[in-house]
C-alpha angles and dihedrals in degrees: 000000000000111000140139092299087078093064112110094021119134114244138179125212127217092269092057098254114143125218148145130259109248101180147348105230128213092235096066094271141130121208115206129191111216123183096276103010150033118234133186124222132192115240139186131195096286105016132078093211098255096324123120125213112239096198111025092161090065092049090052089050091050091049090052092050091049090047092053091051091053090048091052091049092048091047089052093051092045095052099085100043092043089051088049090051093049092049094059114110113252120332093122093160092046093051092050093053093047092048088049091054091049090052092050095049093048090048090051090051091052093048090052094051091051092051098254125137116264118209115234112252137175118236095197117116142202116214108200125191145074125310116274097032098115102269098133092044092052090045089059091051092048090055090054091047094052091048090052089050092055098241095110122049096212110015096211127142127234117191121206141163133180095290091060094045108036123066129206096236136062113265095016100087095072091051092047093047094047092054090057091046092051090050089056097047111124090026144044127303110207115198112191119203087007089173087074089069090072123053096164135289092303090060092090094169094054092045088051091053092050093046089052092049093046093052093045092051089056094046096050099028091137096059110026132066120193120203116187120194137193150096109331097232096046092048089067092072093048091055089053093056094086125028090226099043101082090052091061096056109060099151122070119191117196120212111202123207111261118254118232094265090054092049092050091052091050092047092050091045092059088061094046094049088055100046097261130124132198117234114235090256090051094050092052093046092049093048091053091050094051092044091055099039103029094113092055096043100037100149138076094240091069091046089054093049092053090048093052092046090052091050090055092050094050088051091053091049091053098041096099096039116106102183098065120160134174094272094056095041090051101043123090111201128206092259090054092065111107098222141063124232 
């Protein structure tokens, strides 16, 4: 692939004149300085327009050095979002798939820089699983990772569901959906409960939204990633709503329900993140609760609700005390926990 790395390289034309490449022009041209003149040559993607490189080994070495600089820069940008992904509780399979995607995209960047062909792949994702299993959190991290890898210009996340995409009147849905898509351009559009967009062929508003999304994904495939999330079984109907939709989602990532130990870790983490700590009695009581009820409260939303209710209960207990200190304000006692074992 001809790029700016060719600038400064020695070349020879068909008449045997030797010169040096001055610039690679935007209009498919190469400017070369010879001993007494400057000439312009036409190029294409893999041809120097009749010029011959005199020292291709130096060019290759220069490309490798430039490539290594780019790899170092990408790795530096990836460090924080990858650490955030790794720090999430549970989700081992999800983490592995996301890390594999990062490796593949980085490899594609390197191949392109070295002049090798890069297979066309889609970056859109399906997140399959129950509510409260970390899908939105992971989507935010994916947006940052894609931005660090250079395949998104902004790397922000826009969240939407049927209410933000579908209008109540004929002709308005496409306009409403497009506004959301334009807001997400340069980043990730995360559609939660995406299956709700399609209630069958008679749901003309939902079909209109899906058709608009599908076309926009194709028109802006280089600077928009769409992540659709929902129950696995119900997402099958969503993918059948438009003939071209399924082909745009080649990667399915499955979010398993948390086990009780994960839920307890998430629950305790909410306290630690907000300068609270559980007393030893409260820890034991909470672990017993999650061990017994984990299968019925297998998502992080329930854990957050229990955390918030416990904070309210602690505040009520401390309300009439006058000798408050940091320890009392920070400690959650067993009786503050908003559940019974």
